[in-house]
Biotite code that builds the C-alpha atoms (Angstrom):
import biotite.structure as struc

atoms = struc.array([
    struc.Atom([118.715, 88.996, 89.873], chain_id="A", res_id=1, res_name="UNK", atom_name="CA", element="C"),
    struc.Atom([119.698, 89.790, 93.483], chain_id="A", res_id=2, res_name="UNK", atom_name="CA", element="C"),
    struc.Atom([119.789, 93.516, 92.700], chain_id="A", res_id=3, res_name="UNK", atom_name="CA", element="C"),
    struc.Atom([116.421, 93.214, 90.983], chain_id="A", res_id=4, res_name="UNK", atom_name="CA", element="C"),
    struc.Atom([114.848, 91.581, 94.031], chain_id="A", res_id=5, res_name="UNK", atom_name="CA", element="C"),
    struc.Atom([116.211, 94.265, 96.345], chain_id="A", res_id=6, res_name="UNK", atom_name="CA", element="C"),
    struc.Atom([115.026, 97.024, 94.008], chain_id="A", res_id=7, res_name="UNK", atom_name="CA", element="C"),
    struc.Atom([111.531, 95.515, 93.919], chain_id="A", res_id=8, res_name="UNK", atom_name="CA", element="C"),
    struc.Atom([111.238, 94.855, 97.631], chain_id="A", res_id=9, res_name="UNK", atom_name="CA", element="C"),
    struc.Atom([113.024, 97.684, 99.394], chain_id="A", res_id=10, res_name="UNK", atom_name="CA", element="C"),
    struc.Atom([110.561, 100.503, 98.551], chain_id="A", res_id=11, res_name="UNK", atom_name="CA", element="C"),
    struc.Atom([107.650, 98.482, 99.938], chain_id="A", res_id=12, res_name="UNK", atom_name="CA", element="C"),
    struc.Atom([109.601, 97.100, 102.881], chain_id="A", res_id=13, res_name="UNK", atom_name="CA", element="C"),
    struc.Atom([110.669, 100.624, 103.845], chain_id="A", res_id=14, res_name="UNK", atom_name="CA", element="C"),
    struc.Atom([107.137, 101.958, 103.392], chain_id="A", res_id=15, res_name="UNK", atom_name="CA", element="C"),
    struc.Atom([105.718, 99.210, 105.570], chain_id="A", res_id=16, res_name="UNK", atom_name="CA", element="C"),
    struc.Atom([108.321, 99.787, 108.271], chain_id="A", res_id=17, res_name="UNK", atom_name="CA", element="C"),
    struc.Atom([107.707, 103.540, 108.511], chain_id="A", res_id=18, res_name="UNK", atom_name="CA", element="C"),
    struc.Atom([103.931, 103.450, 108.045], chain_id="A", res_id=19, res_name="UNK", atom_name="CA", element="C"),
    struc.Atom([101.224, 103.707, 110.676], chain_id="A", res_id=20, res_name="UNK", atom_name="CA", element="C"),
    struc.Atom([100.821, 100.676, 112.945], chain_id="A", res_id=21, res_name="UNK", atom_name="CA", element="C"),
    struc.Atom([99.623, 97.791, 110.867], chain_id="A", res_id=22, res_name="UNK", atom_name="CA", element="C"),
    struc.Atom([95.910, 97.166, 110.562], chain_id="A", res_id=23, res_name="UNK", atom_name="CA", element="C"),
    struc.Atom([96.431, 93.446, 110.168], chain_id="A", res_id=24, res_name="UNK", atom_name="CA", element="C"),
    struc.Atom([99.079, 90.782, 109.998], chain_id="A", res_id=25, res_name="UNK", atom_name="CA", element="C"),
    struc.Atom([98.745, 88.201, 107.234], chain_id="A", res_id=26, res_name="UNK", atom_name="CA", element="C"),
    struc.Atom([100.560, 84.906, 107.691], chain_id="A", res_id=27, res_name="UNK", atom_name="CA", element="C"),
    struc.Atom([101.300, 82.888, 104.566], chain_id="A", res_id=28, res_name="UNK", atom_name="CA", element="C"),
    struc.Atom([103.116, 79.587, 104.129], chain_id="A", res_id=29, res_name="UNK", atom_name="CA", element="C"),
    struc.Atom([104.376, 78.743, 100.638], chain_id="A", res_id=30, res_name="UNK", atom_name="CA", element="C"),
    struc.Atom([105.205, 75.082, 99.967], chain_id="A", res_id=31, res_name="UNK", atom_name="CA", element="C"),
    struc.Atom([107.832, 74.254, 97.354], chain_id="A", res_id=32, res_name="UNK", atom_name="CA", element="C"),
    struc.Atom([108.028, 70.522, 96.654], chain_id="A", res_id=33, res_name="UNK", atom_name="CA", element="C"),
    struc.Atom([109.388, 70.634, 93.100], chain_id="A", res_id=34, res_name="UNK", atom_name="CA", element="C"),
    struc.Atom([112.893, 71.209, 91.752], chain_id="A", res_id=35, res_name="UNK", atom_name="CA", element="C"),
    struc.Atom([111.452, 73.009, 88.706], chain_id="A", res_id=36, res_name="UNK", atom_name="CA", element="C"),
    struc.Atom([113.191, 76.398, 88.425], chain_id="A", res_id=37, res_name="UNK", atom_name="CA", element="C"),
    struc.Atom([109.980, 78.133, 87.233], chain_id="A", res_id=38, res_name="UNK", atom_name="CA", element="C"),
    struc.Atom([108.047, 76.915, 90.255], chain_id="A", res_id=39, res_name="UNK", atom_name="CA", element="C"),
    struc.Atom([110.837, 78.059, 92.560], chain_id="A", res_id=40, res_name="UNK", atom_name="CA", element="C"),
    struc.Atom([110.792, 81.492, 90.902], chain_id="A", res_id=41, res_name="UNK", atom_name="CA", element="C"),
    struc.Atom([107.050, 81.655, 91.576], chain_id="A", res_id=42, res_name="UNK", atom_name="CA", element="C"),
    struc.Atom([107.762, 81.366, 95.301], chain_id="A", res_id=43, res_name="UNK", atom_name="CA", element="C"),
    struc.Atom([109.951, 84.463, 95.102], chain_id="A", res_id=44, res_name="UNK", atom_name="CA", element="C"),
    struc.Atom([107.308, 86.313, 93.088], chain_id="A", res_id=45, res_name="UNK", atom_name="CA", element="C"),
    struc.Atom([104.603, 85.320, 95.557], chain_id="A", res_id=46, res_name="UNK", atom_name="CA", element="C"),
    struc.Atom([106.645, 86.578, 98.503], chain_id="A", res_id=47, res_name="UNK", atom_name="CA", element="C"),
    struc.Atom([107.455, 89.885, 96.791], chain_id="A", res_id=48, res_name="UNK", atom_name="CA", element="C"),
    struc.Atom([103.916, 90.436, 95.490], chain_id="A", res_id=49, res_name="UNK", atom_name="CA", element="C"),
    struc.Atom([102.279, 89.593, 98.805], chain_id="A", res_id=50, res_name="UNK", atom_name="CA", element="C"),
    struc.Atom([104.644, 91.944, 100.587], chain_id="A", res_id=51, res_name="UNK", atom_name="CA", element="C"),
    struc.Atom([103.749, 94.720, 98.105], chain_id="A", res_id=52, res_name="UNK", atom_name="CA", element="C"),
    struc.Atom([100.013, 94.108, 98.295], chain_id="A", res_id=53, res_name="UNK", atom_name="CA", element="C"),
    struc.Atom([99.858, 94.160, 102.072], chain_id="A", res_id=54, res_name="UNK", atom_name="CA", element="C"),
    struc.Atom([102.334, 97.038, 102.494], chain_id="A", res_id=55, res_name="UNK", atom_name="CA", element="C"),
    struc.Atom([100.078, 99.178, 100.294], chain_id="A", res_id=56, res_name="UNK", atom_name="CA", element="C"),
    struc.Atom([97.361, 98.619, 102.913], chain_id="A", res_id=57, res_name="UNK", atom_name="CA", element="C"),
    struc.Atom([99.868, 99.226, 105.739], chain_id="A", res_id=58, res_name="UNK", atom_name="CA", element="C"),
    struc.Atom([99.469, 95.597, 106.735], chain_id="A", res_id=59, res_name="UNK", atom_name="CA", element="C"),
    struc.Atom([102.233, 93.188, 107.581], chain_id="A", res_id=60, res_name="UNK", atom_name="CA", element="C"),
    struc.Atom([102.932, 89.931, 105.729], chain_id="A", res_id=61, res_name="UNK", atom_name="CA", element="C"),
    struc.Atom([104.709, 87.154, 107.592], chain_id="A", res_id=62, res_name="UNK", atom_name="CA", element="C"),
    struc.Atom([105.790, 84.595, 105.008], chain_id="A", res_id=63, res_name="UNK", atom_name="CA", element="C"),
    struc.Atom([107.422, 81.210, 105.427], chain_id="A", res_id=64, res_name="UNK", atom_name="CA", element="C"),
    struc.Atom([108.685, 79.315, 102.396], chain_id="A", res_id=65, res_name="UNK", atom_name="CA", element="C"),
    struc.Atom([108.937, 75.591, 103.167], chain_id="A", res_id=66, res_name="UNK", atom_name="CA", element="C"),
    struc.Atom([111.076, 73.473, 100.839], chain_id="A", res_id=67, res_name="UNK", atom_name="CA", element="C"),
    struc.Atom([110.172, 69.790, 100.974], chain_id="A", res_id=68, res_name="UNK", atom_name="CA", element="C"),
    struc.Atom([111.089, 66.726, 98.911], chain_id="A", res_id=69, res_name="UNK", atom_name="CA", element="C"),
    struc.Atom([112.643, 67.697, 95.579], chain_id="A", res_id=70, res_name="UNK", atom_name="CA", element="C"),
    struc.Atom([111.925, 71.335, 96.490], chain_id="A", res_id=71, res_name="UNK", atom_name="CA", element="C"),
    struc.Atom([114.904, 71.411, 98.867], chain_id="A", res_id=72, res_name="UNK", atom_name="CA", element="C"),
    struc.Atom([116.968, 72.319, 95.793], chain_id="A", res_id=73, res_name="UNK", atom_name="CA", element="C"),
    struc.Atom([115.627, 75.864, 96.312], chain_id="A", res_id=74, res_name="UNK", atom_name="CA", element="C"),
    struc.Atom([117.431, 76.282, 99.639], chain_id="A", res_id=75, res_name="UNK", atom_name="CA", element="C"),
    struc.Atom([120.562, 74.247, 98.934], chain_id="A", res_id=76, res_name="UNK", atom_name="CA", element="C"),
    struc.Atom([123.744, 76.288, 99.110], chain_id="A", res_id=77, res_name="UNK", atom_name="CA", element="C"),
    struc.Atom([125.361, 74.032, 96.505], chain_id="A", res_id=78, res_name="UNK", atom_name="CA", element="C"),
    struc.Atom([122.622, 73.695, 93.863], chain_id="A", res_id=79, res_name="UNK", atom_name="CA", element="C"),
    struc.Atom([120.031, 76.439, 94.261], chain_id="A", res_id=80, res_name="UNK", atom_name="CA", element="C"),
    struc.Atom([119.601, 78.363, 91.010], chain_id="A", res_id=81, res_name="UNK", atom_name="CA", element="C"),
    struc.Atom([118.155, 81.204, 93.113], chain_id="A", res_id=82, res_name="UNK", atom_name="CA", element="C"),
    struc.Atom([120.630, 81.371, 95.986], chain_id="A", res_id=83, res_name="UNK", atom_name="CA", element="C"),
    struc.Atom([121.599, 85.032, 95.551], chain_id="A", res_id=84, res_name="UNK", atom_name="CA", element="C"),
    struc.Atom([118.060, 86.367, 94.947], chain_id="A", res_id=85, res_name="UNK", atom_name="CA", element="C"),
    struc.Atom([116.736, 84.408, 97.924], chain_id="A", res_id=86, res_name="UNK", atom_name="CA", element="C"),
    struc.Atom([119.506, 85.651, 100.196], chain_id="A", res_id=87, res_name="UNK", atom_name="CA", element="C"),
    struc.Atom([118.760, 89.235, 99.078], chain_id="A", res_id=88, res_name="UNK", atom_name="CA", element="C"),
    struc.Atom([115.032, 88.700, 99.563], chain_id="A", res_id=89, res_name="UNK", atom_name="CA", element="C"),
    struc.Atom([115.591, 87.259, 103.033], chain_id="A", res_id=90, res_name="UNK", atom_name="CA", element="C"),
    struc.Atom([117.745, 90.278, 103.946], chain_id="A", res_id=91, res_name="UNK", atom_name="CA", element="C"),
    struc.Atom([115.165, 92.748, 102.580], chain_id="A", res_id=92, res_name="UNK", atom_name="CA", element="C"),
    struc.Atom([112.146, 91.109, 104.202], chain_id="A", res_id=93, res_name="UNK", atom_name="CA", element="C"),
    struc.Atom([112.593, 90.605, 107.941], chain_id="A", res_id=94, res_name="UNK", atom_name="CA", element="C"),
    struc.Atom([109.301, 88.692, 108.146], chain_id="A", res_id=95, res_name="UNK", atom_name="CA", element="C"),
    struc.Atom([110.398, 86.049, 105.615], chain_id="A", res_id=96, res_name="UNK", atom_name="CA", element="C"),
    struc.Atom([111.428, 82.628, 106.901], chain_id="A", res_id=97, res_name="UNK", atom_name="CA", element="C"),
    struc.Atom([113.105, 80.046, 104.663], chain_id="A", res_id=98, res_name="UNK", atom_name="CA", element="C"),
    struc.Atom([112.703, 76.488, 105.960], chain_id="A", res_id=99, res_name="UNK", atom_name="CA", element="C"),
    struc.Atom([114.110, 73.244, 104.572], chain_id="A", res_id=100, res_name="UNK", atom_name="CA", element="C"),
    struc.Atom([112.809, 69.799, 105.495], chain_id="A", res_id=101, res_name="UNK", atom_name="CA", element="C"),
    struc.Atom([115.552, 68.044, 107.479], chain_id="A", res_id=102, res_name="UNK", atom_name="CA", element="C"),
    struc.Atom([114.139, 64.627, 106.573], chain_id="A", res_id=103, res_name="UNK", atom_name="CA", element="C"),
    struc.Atom([114.344, 65.386, 102.834], chain_id="A", res_id=104, res_name="UNK", atom_name="CA", element="C"),
    struc.Atom([117.858, 66.740, 103.338], chain_id="A", res_id=105, res_name="UNK", atom_name="CA", element="C"),
    struc.Atom([118.962, 63.528, 105.115], chain_id="A", res_id=106, res_name="UNK", atom_name="CA", element="C"),
    struc.Atom([117.562, 61.399, 102.274], chain_id="A", res_id=107, res_name="UNK", atom_name="CA", element="C"),
    struc.Atom([119.382, 63.524, 99.668], chain_id="A", res_id=108, res_name="UNK", atom_name="CA", element="C"),
    struc.Atom([122.626, 63.365, 101.668], chain_id="A", res_id=109, res_name="UNK", atom_name="CA", element="C"),
    struc.Atom([122.396, 59.575, 101.845], chain_id="A", res_id=110, res_name="UNK", atom_name="CA", element="C"),
    struc.Atom([121.789, 59.336, 98.080], chain_id="A", res_id=111, res_name="UNK", atom_name="CA", element="C"),
    struc.Atom([124.556, 61.795, 97.191], chain_id="A", res_id=112, res_name="UNK", atom_name="CA", element="C"),
    struc.Atom([127.051, 60.722, 99.838], chain_id="A", res_id=113, res_name="UNK", atom_name="CA", element="C"),
    struc.Atom([127.910, 64.211, 101.117], chain_id="A", res_id=114, res_name="UNK", atom_name="CA", element="C"),
    struc.Atom([126.623, 66.950, 103.402], chain_id="A", res_id=115, res_name="UNK", atom_name="CA", element="C"),
    struc.Atom([124.195, 69.465, 101.901], chain_id="A", res_id=116, res_name="UNK", atom_name="CA", element="C"),
    struc.Atom([124.701, 73.101, 102.911], chain_id="A", res_id=117, res_name="UNK", atom_name="CA", element="C"),
    struc.Atom([121.826, 75.563, 103.255], chain_id="A", res_id=118, res_name="UNK", atom_name="CA", element="C"),
    struc.Atom([121.771, 79.016, 101.679], chain_id="A", res_id=119, res_name="UNK", atom_name="CA", element="C"),
    struc.Atom([122.419, 81.898, 104.058], chain_id="A", res_id=120, res_name="UNK", atom_name="CA", element="C"),
    struc.Atom([119.349, 82.674, 106.119], chain_id="A", res_id=121, res_name="UNK", atom_name="CA", element="C"),
    struc.Atom([117.694, 79.263, 105.694], chain_id="A", res_id=122, res_name="UNK", atom_name="CA", element="C"),
    struc.Atom([116.940, 76.932, 108.578], chain_id="A", res_id=123, res_name="UNK", atom_name="CA", element="C"),
    struc.Atom([115.969, 73.313, 109.060], chain_id="A", res_id=124, res_name="UNK", atom_name="CA", element="C"),
    struc.Atom([112.613, 72.029, 110.270], chain_id="A", res_id=125, res_name="UNK", atom_name="CA", element="C"),
    struc.Atom([112.248, 68.330, 111.175], chain_id="A", res_id=126, res_name="UNK", atom_name="CA", element="C"),
    struc.Atom([109.558, 67.545, 108.566], chain_id="A", res_id=127, res_name="UNK", atom_name="CA", element="C"),
    struc.Atom([108.539, 70.084, 105.920], chain_id="A", res_id=128, res_name="UNK", atom_name="CA", element="C"),
    struc.Atom([105.016, 68.819, 105.379], chain_id="A", res_id=129, res_name="UNK", atom_name="CA", element="C"),
    struc.Atom([104.376, 68.737, 109.131], chain_id="A", res_id=130, res_name="UNK", atom_name="CA", element="C"),
    struc.Atom([105.595, 72.347, 109.326], chain_id="A", res_id=131, res_name="UNK", atom_name="CA", element="C"),
    struc.Atom([103.053, 73.355, 106.670], chain_id="A", res_id=132, res_name="UNK", atom_name="CA", element="C"),
    struc.Atom([100.241, 71.592, 108.536], chain_id="A", res_id=133, res_name="UNK", atom_name="CA", element="C"),
    struc.Atom([101.301, 73.122, 111.874], chain_id="A", res_id=134, res_name="UNK", atom_name="CA", element="C"),
    struc.Atom([101.185, 76.596, 110.325], chain_id="A", res_id=135, res_name="UNK", atom_name="CA", element="C"),
    struc.Atom([97.820, 75.961, 108.668], chain_id="A", res_id=136, res_name="UNK", atom_name="CA", element="C"),
    struc.Atom([96.389, 74.730, 111.960], chain_id="A", res_id=137, res_name="UNK", atom_name="CA", element="C"),
    struc.Atom([97.695, 77.946, 113.564], chain_id="A", res_id=138, res_name="UNK", atom_name="CA", element="C"),
    struc.Atom([95.678, 79.983, 111.034], chain_id="A", res_id=139, res_name="UNK", atom_name="CA", element="C"),
    struc.Atom([98.274, 80.605, 108.315], chain_id="A", res_id=140, res_name="UNK", atom_name="CA", element="C"),
    struc.Atom([97.113, 80.723, 104.680], chain_id="A", res_id=141, res_name="UNK", atom_name="CA", element="C"),
    struc.Atom([98.564, 78.058, 102.407], chain_id="A", res_id=142, res_name="UNK", atom_name="CA", element="C"),
    struc.Atom([99.958, 78.691, 98.937], chain_id="A", res_id=143, res_name="UNK", atom_name="CA", element="C"),
    struc.Atom([101.429, 75.920, 96.821], chain_id="A", res_id=144, res_name="UNK", atom_name="CA", element="C"),
    struc.Atom([104.450, 77.084, 94.835], chain_id="A", res_id=145, res_name="UNK", atom_name="CA", element="C"),
])
């Protein structure tokens, strides 16, 4: 699937990078709070489709995917069913941020008794839900995965 993601994203990413200066920047936060693989795949589709839609208008899409609660499975280096596609997507889309809730990670580490690694390109935020609210208050559009 990693090759598929790159093949879908790269033409639009390249077009957006070489196009006229952007008319607008769209900022979108996508919350993933479920460990359901289908819901996690939707987050990838949303990011790709939003990038395509705005690149066609020569606009820029800044997207942050926030994994919270059970949704941290998406960004776990040890259990993510989408690790490779997400790493490819993150590489192809420079305006994509992957954030994991540090509080949810700590809870999972306590339950499981071991450290939880993040996929390449992901980062920790103190509280995932607070990150979503901070972004919304800063004018970002909210999408639930």
